[in-house]
C-alpha positions in Angstrom: -19.1 -2.7 10.9 -16.6 -5.4 12.3 -17.5 -8.9 12.0 -18.8 -10.1 15.8 -18.6 -6.2 17.0 -22.7 -6.7 18.3 -21.8 -9.8 20.0 -19.3 -7.9 22.3 -22.4 -7.4 25.1 -24.1 -10.4 24.7 -23.3 -11.6 28.2 -23.3 -8.8 29.8 -26.8 -10.2 31.5 -26.2 -13.3 32.5 -22.2 -11.7 34.5 -24.9 -9.2 36.6 -27.1 -11.8 37.1 -24.2 -14.2 38.3 -23.6 -12.2 41.2 -26.8 -13.0 42.6 -26.9 -16.2 41.3 -25.7 -19.4 43.3 -25.9 -23.0 43.3 -28.7 -24.3 41.0 -29.1 -20.5 39.7 -25.8 -20.7 38.4 -26.1 -23.8 36.8 -29.7 -23.2 34.8 -27.5 -20.1 34.8 -24.4 -21.1 32.5 -27.2 -23.4 30.4 -29.3 -20.3 29.7 -25.3 -18.6 28.7 -24.7 -21.2 26.4 -28.1 -21.6 25.2 -28.2 -17.7 24.5 -28.3 -16.3 20.6 -25.5 -14.0 19.7 -23.6 -15.2 22.7 -20.2 -16.6 21.7 -17.6 -15.5 24.2 -18.0 -16.5 27.8 -14.6 -16.1 29.3 -16.5 -13.5 31.6 -19.1 -15.7 33.2 -16.9 -18.7 34.1 -14.3 -16.4 36.1 -17.8 -14.9 38.1 -17.1 -15.9 41.7 -20.5 -17.5 42.4 -20.0 -20.1 39.1 -16.9 -20.7 40.6 -18.1 -22.3 43.8 -19.8 -24.7 41.1 -16.1 -26.1 40.8 -16.5 -27.3 44.0 -20.4 -28.6 44.1 -20.7 -32.6 43.0 -24.2 -31.9 42.1 -23.1 -29.0 40.0 -19.6 -29.4 38.8 -20.2 -30.6 35.8 -21.9 -27.4 35.0 -18.6 -25.2 35.2 -16.4 -28.1 33.1 -19.8 -27.9 30.4 -18.8 -24.0 30.2 -14.6 -24.0 29.7 -16.0 -26.4 27.1 -18.3 -23.3 25.3 -15.4 -21.1 26.2 -12.1 -22.6 25.3 -12.6 -26.1 23.2 -14.5 -28.0 20.6 -16.9 -30.7 20.0 -14.1 -33.0 19.9 -12.9 -32.1 22.9 -17.2 -32.4 25.1 -17.4 -36.0 22.9 -14.3 -37.2 24.9 -15.8 -35.6 28.6 -19.3 -36.5 27.3 -20.3 -38.9 29.4 -19.2 -36.7 32.7 -20.8 -33.3 30.8 -24.5 -32.3 31.1 -26.3 -33.8 27.9 -26.6 -30.9 24.9 -30.0 -29.8 23.5 -30.0 -29.2 19.8 -29.3 -25.5 20.6 -26.5 -25.8 22.6 -24.9 -28.4 19.9 -24.8 -26.7 17.0 -23.5 -23.5 18.7 -20.2 -25.5 19.9 -20.1 -27.0 16.7 -20.1 -22.6 15.2 -17.7 -22.1 17.7 -15.4 -25.7 17.1 -15.1 -23.7 13.4 -14.3 -20.6 14.6 -11.6 -22.8 16.7 -10.2 -24.1 13.3 -10.4 -20.9 11.4 -8.5 -19.4 13.2 -5.6 -22.7 12.9 -5.8 -22.7 9.1 -7.6 -20.4 6.3 -8.5 -23.1 4.4 -10.1 -26.2 5.6 -11.4 -29.2 3.8 -15.1 -30.7 4.1 -13.8 -34.1 5.1 -12.2 -32.5 8.0 -14.8 -30.3 8.8 -17.0 -33.7 8.6 -15.0 -36.0 10.8 -14.2 -33.6 14.0 -17.9 -31.6 13.7 -19.1 -35.3 13.5 -21.5 -34.1 10.5 -22.4 -37.2 8.2 -23.5 -35.5 4.8 -21.9 -32.4 3.1 -25.1 -31.0 2.6 -25.7 -30.6 6.0 -22.2 -29.2 6.6 -22.4 -26.1 4.3 -26.2 -25.0 5.8 -24.2 -25.2 10.0 -21.4 -22.9 7.8 -23.6 -21.0 5.7 -25.9 -20.8 9.1 -22.4 -19.1 10.8 -22.2 -16.4 8.0 -25.7 -15.4 8.3 -24.4 -15.0 12.4 -21.8 -13.3 11.5 -19.7 -14.9 13.6 -17.7 -15.7 10.5 -16.7 -14.9 6.8 -15.3 -17.6 3.3 -16.4 -18.9 0.8 -17.8 -22.5 0.1 -15.6 -24.3 -2.5 -18.1 -27.3 -3.8 -15.5 -28.2 -5.9 -12.6 -28.5 -4.3 -14.6 -29.7 -1.4 -13.3 -26.9 1.0 -14.2 -23.6 3.1 -11.7 -20.9 2.4 -11.9 -18.5 5.5 -11.9 -14.6 5.2 -12.2 -13.6 8.1 -13.5 -15.3 11.7 -14.2 -14.0 15.3 -11.5 -14.7 17.7 -12.6 -17.3 20.9 -11.7 -16.7 24.8 -8.4 -18.1 25.6 -7.6 -20.9 28.1 -5.0 -19.1 31.2 -2.3 -21.7 30.0 -2.4 -20.5 26.5 -1.3 -16.9 27.3 2.3 -17.4 28.1 2.6 -18.8 24.3 0.4 -16.0 22.9 2.8 -13.4 24.4 6.1 -15.3 23.2 4.3 -14.8 19.8 3.6 -11.2 20.2 6.9 -10.8 21.6 8.2 -12.4 18.2 5.8 -10.6 16.6 7.0 -7.1 18.0 11.4 -8.2 17.1 10.5 -9.3 13.4 8.2 -6.0 13.3 11.3 -3.8 14.6 14.0 -6.0 12.3 11.4 -4.9 9.1 10.8 -1.5 10.5 14.1 -1.0 10.7 15.1 -2.4 7.1 12.4 -0.3 5.5 14.0 2.7 7.9 17.9 1.9 5.7 16.3 1.9 2.6 14.1 4.3 2.7 17.8 6.5 3.5 19.2 4.5 0.9 16.9 5.3 -1.3 17.1 9.2 -0.2 20.8 9.4 -0.9 19.9 8.0 -4.3 17.6 10.6 -5.3 19.8 13.4 -3.9 23.1 12.4 -5.7 20.5 12.2 -9.0 19.6 15.3 -8.4 22.9 16.8 -7.9 23.8 14.9 -11.4 21.2 15.7 -12.7 21.3 19.7 -12.3 25.2 19.0 -13.4 24.4 17.9 -16.5 21.9 20.7 -17.1 24.3 23.2 -16.4 26.4 22.1 -18.4 24.4 21.4 -21.3 22.7 24.7 -21.2 26.7 26.1 -21.3 27.3 24.2 -24.3 24.6 24.7 -26.0 24.8 29.2 -24.9 28.7 28.4 -26.3 27.3 26.3 -30.2 24.3 29.6 -30.3 27.4 32.1 -29.4 30.0 31.4 -32.7 26.7 30.2 -35.0 25.7 34.0 -34.2 29.9 35.5 -34.6 29.4 33.2 -37.7 26.0 34.7 -39.3 27.2 38.6 -38.5 30.3 37.7 -40.0 28.3 36.3 -43.4 25.9 39.5 -43.3 29.3 42.5 -42.8 30.7 40.3 -45.8 28.0 40.1 -47.6 27.5 44.0 -47.3 31.0 44.5 -48.5 30.1 42.7 -51.5 27.8 44.2 -53.0 29.0 48.2 -51.7 31.7 47.1 -54.1 29.1 46.3 -56.7 27.1 49.0 -56.1 28.8 51.1 -58.5 27.0 53.8 -60.1 27.5 55.9 -63.2 28.8 59.2 -61.9 31.3 57.0 -60.0 33.2 56.6 -63.5 35.4 59.9 -64.1 37.9 61.4 -66.6 40.7 61.6 -65.5 43.3 64.3 -67.1 47.0 62.9 -66.6 48.9 66.2 -65.0 51.7 67.9 -67.1 51.6 68.4 -71.0 49.9 70.6 -73.0 45.9 70.3 -73.3 46.8 67.8 -76.9 49.1 65.8 -75.2 46.5 65.6 -71.7 43.6 65.2 -74.6 45.8 62.0 -75.6 46.0 60.6 -72.7 43.3 61.1 -71.0 42.0 57.7 -69.6 38.8 56.4 -67.7 39.2 55.1 -64.4 36.7 53.6 -62.5 36.4 53.7 -58.7 34.4 54.7 -56.0 35.1 58.1 -54.8 35.1 59.6 -51.2 34.4 64.0 -51.5 37.9 64.1 -50.3 39.4 62.2 -53.0 37.5 63.9 -55.9 38.4 67.2 -54.1 42.6 65.9 -55.2 41.5 64.9 -58.2 39.9 68.6 -59.2 42.8 70.4 -58.1 45.0 69.1 -60.8 
């Protein structure tokens, strides 16, 4: 559950009652609202017609001003105008200090204890830490108490109502944020396009390199295969020349002359004979 999400509807009963409350009833409704557990947003009640009418009443004008303090301001603002405002109960004082803590947490993420003690008018660190712990349990702020460094580290906080005069500044801040975000997104888009082009170029280069490599490997493989085949043919030829059997040796009579002379001139010839050559030799 989002921090403080269950607090959004806590003011509704008071807004409904304000439609029929006038004068003293409206003033009492203000005091009840700022005392009610879980009520931390008051702008809607402040803007209700019957509560606005308190500003024209001399007797109850201060109640409207007190509601403004709880809606937009801090405990220091209350102390500044304390004389002209209704006195706070202990419950109301604690709530206003909690609201003030929320305002400080929005302004800075690390808040020194000394700053909080001064602005919340809390004399001891123990009392200050108890106040912060109560706010954490109320689910209006999250953070870490750093006793060693004497500071409160804010992690998350609910917001507060915004005064009308601050809306212009908020809109300007939002416009500036929007412009900065648009510039950042444009830069990111350009970077993504550049990366996509780089990746496409690299993929193309990798494909060309792989094709060249495969072609070179195929050429080398073909050459090796041709060399191996040539070696096999050469080895086969040499083996054929050496593999001569006894019947390949034949007596050849020289042509012409007498029987004695032919016998005398008989020679041994070694050759691998084909059938045609053998026929020619027998013809002598």
